[in-house]
Structure formats: C-alpha cells, structure tokens
C-alpha atoms as one frame of an Amber mdcrd trajectory, in Angstrom:
protein
 108.157 107.321 -14.446 107.028 103.404 -12.730 103.900 102.408 -11.562 104.296
  98.437 -10.027 106.011  96.408 -12.367 104.485  98.920 -15.061 106.768 101.635
 -16.758 105.354 104.712 -18.565 107.533 107.383 -20.854 106.447 110.880 -22.300
 104.495 111.499 -19.338 103.866 115.259 -19.283 103.816 116.599 -15.686 103.716
 119.828 -13.734 106.165 121.116 -11.818 104.424 123.126  -8.188 106.487 124.338
  -5.135 106.677 121.950  -2.477 104.561 124.616  -0.136 101.652 124.365  -2.660
 101.457 120.342  -2.353 101.090 119.954   1.684  97.614 119.767   2.533  95.870
 118.542   6.490  94.191 115.538   6.510  92.059 114.079   9.128  93.653 115.114
  13.223  94.748 117.929  11.555  98.058 116.274  10.469  99.934 117.412   7.419
 100.024 115.304   4.659 102.893 115.764   2.038 102.570 114.677  -1.860 105.896
 114.170  -4.042 103.949 114.100  -6.937 100.136 113.521  -7.661  98.660 111.011
 -10.572  96.106 112.748 -12.538  93.104 112.426 -15.146  95.328 113.010 -18.045
  97.526 109.707 -16.988  94.549 107.528 -15.230  92.150 108.002 -17.696  94.904
 105.021 -19.672  94.141 102.543 -17.527  91.490 100.313 -15.788  91.813 100.856
 -11.898  90.795  98.520  -9.062  91.526 100.071  -5.426  91.674  97.617  -2.506
  90.986  99.814   0.514  91.086  97.127   3.039  94.809  96.339   1.769  96.076
  99.632   0.351  96.352  98.610  -3.418  95.786 100.223  -6.250  96.355  98.057
  -9.601  96.495  99.884 -12.974  95.976  97.753 -16.199  96.102  99.331 -19.538
  93.766  99.978 -21.739  94.029  99.182 -25.472  92.732 101.412 -28.196  90.121
  98.385 -29.092  88.800  98.140 -25.715  87.352 101.911 -25.789  83.980 100.975
 -26.265  81.412 102.898 -23.704  79.121 100.446 -22.287  75.118 101.264 -22.757
  74.204 101.650 -18.880  78.095 103.758 -19.212  78.162 106.097 -15.736  81.516
 107.519 -15.747  81.825 110.362 -17.978  84.882 112.984 -18.393  83.459 116.661
 -17.768  85.976 119.482 -18.074  88.791 117.173 -18.144  88.095 115.473 -14.685
  86.271 112.378 -13.908  82.640 112.358 -13.426  80.458 109.541 -11.934  76.379
 109.469 -12.381  74.622 108.981  -8.773  71.773 109.504  -6.728  70.979 111.350
  -3.881  68.038 110.019  -1.880  66.877 107.735  -4.051  66.313 110.593  -6.955
  68.441 110.775  -9.968  70.366 111.432 -12.191  72.815 113.501 -10.513  76.990
 114.240 -11.781  78.969 114.065  -8.982  83.234 114.480  -9.650  85.009 111.682
  -8.580  87.802 112.674  -6.096  89.459 109.605  -4.852  92.009 112.372  -3.502
  89.773 113.611  -0.941  89.003 112.729   2.309  85.605 113.569   2.083  82.613
 113.383   0.347  81.083 116.956  -0.307  78.029 118.879  -1.892  77.844 121.854
  -3.967  76.200 124.508  -2.166  75.506 126.008  -5.349  73.037 123.119  -6.383
  71.490 122.656  -3.068  67.989 124.066  -4.169  67.864 121.730  -7.371  68.142
 118.704  -4.769  66.117 116.362  -3.307  66.917 117.169  -0.178  65.008 118.467
   2.877  66.559 121.668   3.845  66.813 123.011   7.331  68.999 125.785   8.285
  72.382 124.800   7.084  74.977 124.411   9.824  78.379 125.462  10.066  81.269
 122.560   9.636  84.477 122.132  10.187  85.554 120.318   7.115  87.806 121.814
   4.138  87.812 121.827   0.852  91.533 121.843  -0.306  92.683 122.092  -3.498
  96.355 122.169  -4.799  98.195 125.275  -5.039  96.750 126.576  -1.186  93.108
 126.883  -2.269  90.345 126.510   1.079  86.706 126.216   0.455  84.519 126.299
   3.368  80.742 125.646   3.603  77.737 124.887   5.719  76.963 121.345   6.143
  73.085 119.550   5.183  71.911 116.229   7.653  70.624 112.484   6.651  71.352
 112.728   2.717  71.498 109.099   1.287  74.634 109.116  -1.732  74.524 106.416
  -4.405  76.469 105.607  -7.153  76.085 102.103  -9.240  73.706  99.969  -7.089
  74.988 100.860  -3.584  74.121 103.237  -1.355  74.882 104.983   2.033  73.229
 107.714   4.333  75.454 110.365   5.252  74.544 111.953   8.847  76.521 115.143
   7.930  77.571 115.957   4.467  79.472 118.881   4.191  78.699 121.825   1.143
  81.467 123.890  -1.030  80.346 127.121  -2.696  81.625 126.965  -6.515  81.569
 128.882  -9.669  78.600 129.776 -11.158  79.468 127.698 -14.533  80.314 124.097
 -11.787  77.613 121.880 -13.250  78.500 119.091 -10.663  76.194 118.617  -7.616
  79.088 117.385  -5.585  82.078 115.317  -5.291  82.353 111.677  -4.088  85.430
 111.089  -1.934  86.914 108.085  -0.136  85.483 107.808   3.019  82.432 106.882
   0.190  84.597 104.556  -1.419  86.376 102.960   0.703  83.643 100.778   1.704
  84.176  99.365  -1.655  86.303  97.015  -3.930  86.186  99.758  -6.605  86.759
  99.027  -9.993  87.201 102.651 -12.180  87.004 101.247 -16.060  88.172 104.215
 -18.592  87.948 101.659 -21.372  84.197 100.879 -20.974  83.167 103.528 -18.603
  82.148 101.915 -15.838  82.721 102.632 -12.130  81.247  99.358 -10.509  81.251
  98.936  -6.535  81.130  95.769  -4.870  80.682  95.957  -0.930  83.348  94.980
   1.444  82.022  92.147   3.706  81.640  93.110   7.520  82.706  96.635   6.687
  83.055  99.034   9.010  81.651 102.468   8.243  83.129 105.430   9.482  81.546
 107.649  12.182  79.348 109.874   9.516  78.080 107.660   7.440  75.450 103.982
   7.697  76.571 102.109   4.683  73.857  99.663   2.748  75.060  96.307   3.391
  74.231  92.752   0.831  71.525  92.158   3.597  69.905  95.209   3.230  68.176
  94.640  -0.460  65.416  96.896   0.121  67.614  99.996  -0.205  69.595  99.176
  -3.193  69.685 101.740  -5.842  67.653 100.625  -9.250  70.245 100.955 -12.702
C-alpha cells in the first residue's frame, strides 16, 4: 500500500462487495470508496489533517515514541479511536473519533445522563451510515456545545442515533466539527490537538469558538 511517499507492506485487509462501499453524502450524492483506512493501520502514525487544503500527513511512530502524555485525551475503546470531550462545559465524556463521518452525532441511549436541557426530540434528516449498508435514524437536540481539546462549538441542531446497550461512547465527533481546525491525531502521545483555522467559515449548523472568544475556552 502506498500513502504519499510511504510504502507499507503486509497490511491486513478485509474485502467487501462494491455495493457495500457506497455512501450517500450531503445533497444525497453517492460517494463510492475504493478502500478505507481503518484504525488498525492509522494507529501506527501521527496524523495531521489540513481541511483547508485537503491534505493528510502521516508520520510513522517509532516504538520509543509511544508514550502517552499526562493530559492524554485519545484512547482506543473496542478497537476504535475515542476522544475525551465536554458537553455544555461539563465532562468528561468519551466520543468516537470518526474522521470519515460527515456529521457529529449524540448517542440517544445516554441522553438522560448528559447535561442537556431536554425538550421533545425532533425528527431529523441526517442518517448514520455504516459499512455494509447499515443505516440508523434518530431524533435531534438543539443548541448543544461540544468541546474537544481546548476548543468548543455550539451546534444549532445535533442529530442522535440509537445504539446497543453496551455502547459506552456518548456520541461521534465527525468532520463538520473537525474541519474548523487544523487537527493533529498523535497515537504516540495519545493526544488530539486542535488549532482553530484563522478566519474560518463555519458550517451552517455550528457556531464555533475562535481565538477572539477566550471566555468560552474549555478548561484542560
């Protein structure tokens, strides 16, 4: 497998039918993947995501550099990367870190235990899609602040999904949150670090925190 100038050998892969690798994205357009990079491979790297320029940089982590830091906020839970975060300034809560998800979601199973002013949930049109054709629909909540690292943003609407009883994560942090930042995912230090993009243009559903608003900064 070739990633940029890097060649990786002996990578275990799963083979799936073509129709199971198709997803619907914004505008109900079909997005077809030729292959997907999973956590079993990605956890070998320090990953930098530059959403402004559409670049991902992978740096191999040597065994000597695998030392979780004291303020670790990245974990592996059930073979999936999870990040520690806040909801409405309360925490800590564990979210699945999913760079392949367009949308950030909350887990409806945990709604009653979250610091959210609960009103009657409304039906939403976002769909949580998984490989193999699995789809989940749910309700939505409004005006919820989600924080990761030292930065937070308020979602005007935040869709929810239903999960198995043993699912511990309170939600999924997806691209519509992450793309407001330069993102570093370091599986050596076990840290997710965010740097707000200067003059960033927020997507319609989120009011992001900028460096000019220190009063809303999330404590470490």
